[in-house]
N, C-alpha and C positions, 0 to 999 in steps of 0.2 A: 602287510596285515590285512586280514579280511574284516571289513566293516559292514558287510551286507546285512540288512535286516533279515532275521530268521523268519521262515515261512509262517510260523504260527502267530507272529506279531502282525502279519498283514491284515488280519481280520479280528484282532484282539480288542476286547473291551474289558478293562480292569475294574476290580472292586477292592477298595482298601479296607482292611479289617484292623481295628484297634483291639487286640485280643482281650485286654482287660475288661472291656465293656460290650462285647458282642453277644456272647451267650455263656451263661454259667451252667454247667451240668451237674455239679456236686453240692450246690447250696452254700458255698462259702462266700458268695457275694462278688467273686471275681471270675471273669470269663476264662475259658480254657479250651484246649484242643478238641476234647470230645464235644464241647458245645458248638464249636465251629463246624465240626464234622456233621453234627445233626442239622445244620442249616445249609449244607452245600446244595441241596436240591433247590432251595429258595434262590441262592445266588445264580445257579444255572437257569432258573426260570426267568430271571431278569433278562437273560441273553448274555450275561457276562461270561467271558471265556477264560479269565485269568484272575488271580488274587495276588495282591500285595499285602503281606502281613507285617505289621510293625514289630519291633524287636521282641523275640521270644526266648532269648538266652538267659542263663542264670545271672542274676543281678541283685544288688541291694535296693534297686528301684529308687534311687535319689533323683533320677531323671527318666522315670517311666520306662526303664529298660534300655535307654540309650547310654547307660553306664554298665558295660558288660563286665562281669566277674569271671565268666568261663565261656569262651567261644564254642566249646565243644559239648555243652550240656544245656538242654532245654531247662527253662525256669520251672522248678517243681510246682509252682502255683498253677502252671498251665498243663503239666503232665510230664511224661517221660520222653526220652528220645524215641523209644519205640512207638509211643502214641503219636508223636509228630511224624514219624515215618509212615504210620498207618494213614494219617491225614493226607500226606503226599500221594499215597496209593489211591485213596478214595477220590481225590481231586482228579488224578489221571484217569481213573476208571470212567469218569464222567466226560472225558475228552477235554478237560480244563488244565491249566498250568498254575503254578504258584511260585512267587518270588519271596525270598526272605529279605529282611532289612539288615544290611551289613553295615557295621559301624567301624570303619577301619582306622579312623583318625585318633581315637582315644579309647581308654578302658575305664572301668571303675578303679578307684584307689584300692578297692578290695581285691583286685585281680592278683593272682599269685605272681605274675610277671612284675607288677609294681611292688609288691611286698618284698620280692627279691632285689629289685632295683634300689630300694631305699637303704639297703644294708651298706655300711661303710666299706666292707671288704669287696674287692672286685669279684664279679661273677658274670655268668653269661647274659644276665639281664641288666647289668649296670648301664648299658647304652641303649636299652630298649625304649627309654623315654628321654626327653630333652632336659638335660641338667646343665646349669652353670657350674662353675668350679669354685665359687666363693659365696657363701651364704650372706656375708656381710657387705657385699657390693651395694652401694646406694642406688644405682641404676642398672638395669639389665641392658646390655649393649644391643643396639639395633632393634628397637621395638618393632613388632610385627603385628599387623591387624588380625592375623589368624590366631594369635595367642591372646587369650582373654585374661590372663593373669599368671601369677607365680605363687607357688607354695614354698614357704621357708620354715626351717626349724622343725620339720615333721619327723626327723630321725637324726641319728648321729652322722649320717652322710653329709659332708660339706656340700653346699650348693643350694640353688633353688630349682624347682621343677616346674615346667610350663603346663598350663591347663588350657583346654580347647573351649570349654563352655562353663559349666559349674566347677566349683573348687574340688569336687569329688571326681573330676574327669581329666586325669593327667594325659597330656598329648604324647602319642606314640612318636618315635623318632624315625622319620623318613629323610632326615638330613636337611641341610640348607643349600639352596641354589646359589647363594652368594654369601658364603660365610665370611664374617669380619672379625669375630672374636675367637679366642683360642678354644673355647668350649663348643663352638658351633661346628658340627661335623658335616663334611660334604656328603652328597647323596650316595657316593660310591664307597663310603667308609664302612667298616665291618658292622657297626651298630645298625645303621639304616638298612643295610643289605639283609641283616638277620630279621629285621622287622618285616621287610618285603616277603622273605621266604616263609615267615610264620603266617602272614595273612594269606598267601597262596595256599598253604596247607589248610587253613580254615575254610576257604572256598571249596577246595577239593573235598573236604570232609562232608559238607552239606550237599554238594552236587552228587556225591556217591550215595548219600542217604536218600536222594530223590527230588530235591528241589530243582527248579528250572532256571535259576539265576538269582540275581540280587538287585534290589533298589539300594543304592549306595548313599549313605548319609554323609553330608558335608564333603562331597567327593573332591571339591576344589581345594581342600584345606591341608593336604598331606605334607607337601614340601614347604618349608618355611623360607622366608626372604625370597619369595618367588612372585614378584608383582605381576608379571605377565603370564604366570602359570605354565610356562614352557616346561619346566622341570617336572611339574605335576602331570602335565600332558604326556610327557615321555614315560613316566612311571605307569600311568594307566594303560598306555600302549603295550607296555610289558605284560601287565595283567591280562589284557585282551589277547595278546599273542599266546599266552599260556592256555587260556580258555579255548581259543580257536583250535589249538593243537590237541587238547585233551578232552574238551567238552564242547564240540562245535555247535550244539544246539542251545548252549547256555546264553542267557540274555543279561545284559547290564543296563540299568536305567539309573541316571544320576540325579542327585539333588545338587545341581550346580548353578542353575539359573542363568546360564550363558551357553546356548546350544552351539554357538560358533566355536567355543573352546571344548565343550564336553564331547561333541561328536567327533571332533578332531582327535580327542583322546581315546576314541574307540568305543564309547558308549553308543548303544543302539538308539536311545532316546534320552532327552533331557526335558525337564519341566520349565515352563514359565510360571513363576511363583510371585509371592507377595514381597519379595526382596529383589534387589538388582534394578535394572532399568527396563523391565518388561512391560510396565504399565498394566499388568494383570489386574491390580486393584482398581484401576479406572473403570473396569467393566462391571465388577460385582461387589466391591467392598469399599470404594472410595466414599467421601462425604456425599458425592452426587454420582452414583454409579450409572454407567451408560444404559444398563438394562432396567433402570427404574423408569417408570412411565411418565415422570414429571418432565422429562426431556432436558434436564439440566446437565447431563453427562456428555462425555465425548469419547469416541473410540479411535480418533485419528492417531494419537500417539501410540496406542497399542498396535494399530494396523501398520504404521510405518516401522515400528520396531520389529513386528512379526515379519514383514516383508524383507527387512534387512537380514535377519537371521535366516529366513527361508532361502534367500538367494545364496547364502554362504553354505548351507548344510543340506539342501534338497537331495544331493547325490550321496550323502554320507549317513543319514539317519533321519530321525523324526523329532518334532517338537510336540510336547504334550501340554495341554491346558486342562487342569483338573477342575472338578466342581468345588473342591476344597481339600483340606487334609487336617491332620491332628494338630497343626500349628497355627491355624487361623480360625477366626469366627466362622460359623456356618453361613452358607449362602442364604438360608431362609431368614437370617437375622437382618438382612439388607434388602431382600426382594420378596414381594408377596407372591402368591401362587401363580397368578397370571403372568407376572414378570418373569418368574422362574421358568415357565413353560417356553417363553421365547429364548431365555438364556440357555436352557438345555437343548433347544433346537440348534443353537450355535455350538455348544460344547460337543454335541454328538454328530456334528457334520464337518468338523475340522479334520485335517490330516493328522497323522500320529494317533496313537491309541488313546481313547478317552479313559479317564480315571474318575470313578464315582466313589466318593467318600461314604462309608457306611451310614445309612440313615438319610442321606441327602435325597435318595429316591422317594422318600415319603415326606420330605420337608421337615425333618427334625430341627428343633430350635436350638439356638445357642443359649446357654444359661449364664447370664452375666452375674458377676460379683459372688460366685459361689466359692466356697473354701478350696484353696489350692490342694491338689493331691499329687504326691510324688513328683514335685517339680513342675507341675503344669502351669501354676499361676494363672495368668489371663487365658491361657489355652485350655484350662480345665473345663470350661463351659462348653467346649466343642467335643468333649470326650465322654459325654454322659452315656448311660446304658442304652443299647438298641431297644426300640419300642416295638415289640412283636404283637401284643394283643391287649385286651382289657383286664386280664388277670392281674393279681398283685405283682408289683414291680414290672408291669408291662410285659410279663412273660420272660424277662431277662434272667431272673434268679428266684429261687425259693427261699433265700435268706431273709431274715428280718431286714426291713428297709434301712435300719441304722447300720447294718453291716455291709451295705453295698459299697463297692470300690469308690464310686462317685454317685452322688444323689441322682435320682431320676427326675425328669421333668415333672413337676408336681401338678401341672395343669390337667384337670380331668378331660379336657378337649385335646390333649396331645395326640399327634398323628400316630397311627399304628399300622403295621403291615396287614393285620387281619381286617381292619375296617376298610382299608383301601383295596385289598384283594376282592372284597365283595362289591365294590363300586366300579363299574366299567369306565366311568369318567374320571376316576381318581388320578392324582399325580403319578402314583406308582404305575398304573397301567399306561399312562401317557409316556413315561420313560421307557417302559417295555416296548411300546410301539415304535418309538424313535430308534431304539437299539435294533429292532427287527428291520426297519427301513434301511438303516446303515449297513447291516450285515448282508442284506439281499441286493444291494446296489453297489457294485464294485467301485465306481468313481468316488463314493463316500468313504471308502475304507482308508486304512493307514497310508497307502502309497499313492492315492490319487493326488494330482496336483491341485493347487489353489491359486486363483487370481481374484483379488479383492476389487470391488467396484465401490468407490466412495462417491456420495453425491457432490456435485460441484459446489453447492452451497448448503450450509447446515450440516446436520449429522445423521439424518434419518431419511430413508431406510438404509441399512447396511446390507450389502449383497456381495456374493462371491460365486465364482464358477469352479466347481470341482470336475476335473477331467481324469478319465481313466481309459483303459483299453475298451471298455464297454460304452463309451460315449461321454456326454457332459451333462451335469446337473447344476441348475441355478438355485441358489438359496437366497431368499430375500427375507430380511428380519426388520420388523418395525416395532421396537419396544415402546415407543412414545404413545401417549394416550390420545392420539388423534390420527386420522387416516392420512395416508400418503400415496402418491402415485410413483410407480417405477416403470421405466421404459427399458426393455431388455435389448442388449446389443445383438441378440440372435433370436430367430423365431421360437416361440414357446411351444412346448409339447405337453405331454401327459403330466398332470399333477400327481406327485407321489405322496405328498404329505402336506397338511396344512393345520394351523391352529388359529383360531380367531376368525375374523371376517375377511375373506380373500375373494376377489372377483377378477377373473381374466376378462379384460375389456377389449381384447383385440389380439392380433397376431403377435404383438410384442409389448402389450401394455397390461400392467397389473395394478388394480386398485386394492391396496392392502390396508385393512382397517387398523384401528387402535390395538396395540399390544398383540400383534399377529405375526405369523411366519408362514412361509410356503417353500416347498421343494418342488421343482419342475424339471422334467427332461427338456433339453434344448434340441430343436429340430436341425 
């Protein structure tokens, strides 16, 4: 199996778009494909080379589109398949790439596959989902942490059906790695194999349409009773082999949260996220984040976890550390602008492709305690409309404000693209400069190696050396609100980038001020 990272990933910087709230082109209060198309020049101007777009398939939107009712049809609220195809073409015309969000583990209960599956008469979809064979059983045999619950009595078919997340999201049947009950099908049974074939066809359809690959939702969850994920890993290797043979430039990026497993499974990249053992939240979203200037946080657990994963996967693929995403509070909810400047210096100087969640580049705020929309609940406050300018609804939509998909940040001082475009010192222009530095310096890109240097005592500053074919670059980060001294293991060269108060005090000595960062070539 070919697991080499594709060439366009080597210098990729991703921008995540939540289509509902990015740009509304027709005044209905919901974002759409034409709205995204109208903002491609902006995304390109950031220096971003690729887009990940959250689910855009036909759906009843009980879970914001992660409950798919038709894998082959774009949601009418966003536009048509042809309009999506046009978006792909316009992305490519700008030399950029676009990934769709694939949801292979479950569908909406409204999906025709499920509506056929609930019939009591046997049909080709009877085994497309995970069914017990007796609705009156008191306990479902062999509880599995990947199964969030069971639906019973929903039709005249006997049995209960498993759900992956919300009750409207029945789990597709990829089989059981260790079946123990008569209704649990092995992974090579006809039902699970038909599910695999159907998902391959979905992938082929959109790759033929023009997308460049997929970010895969809950990629670890397919095979049940698979505690070490070995059966799921084998299944993803099969998907990867199909793509390598038929679409060799296609990319797969996983929501797995365990690069040691995900990259073994054939994914090109995996995220460290707010779940699992990554200690991602220690940096940006804990009670005392490391990048907050009060100095109460720690990066040591994150660094040790990163080192462990990196040793395991450096030859197989990449680890991604995003600014945020649609499932977590925004980074600006936890860090002020000065703190975020140091945090972004970190995010944009790590190996793997950076992922910027829409609006994080201007410091959009998380809106706490707002009304849940389409299954967002606490996540809803991180999905508010993009803030473009000072016109009504911040330029997102011409709809009455009460018709917006999610309420907009009501603060008159809310950050906007237009205001920050006009300010050379803005956070937006700071992020642009960081992206430029990354793209122009090969050791900082996806494939450059990393070696962390932790202080012998305390937590600050954090530093690391990125190495590539074009040399080595030292990154020193001091998020704390007081100065620190760093002694380099190698002679210092040209300063490529700095923020805050930084002074080179000798051949190997850096005096780095409060809430500061610096990138230097090493001699």
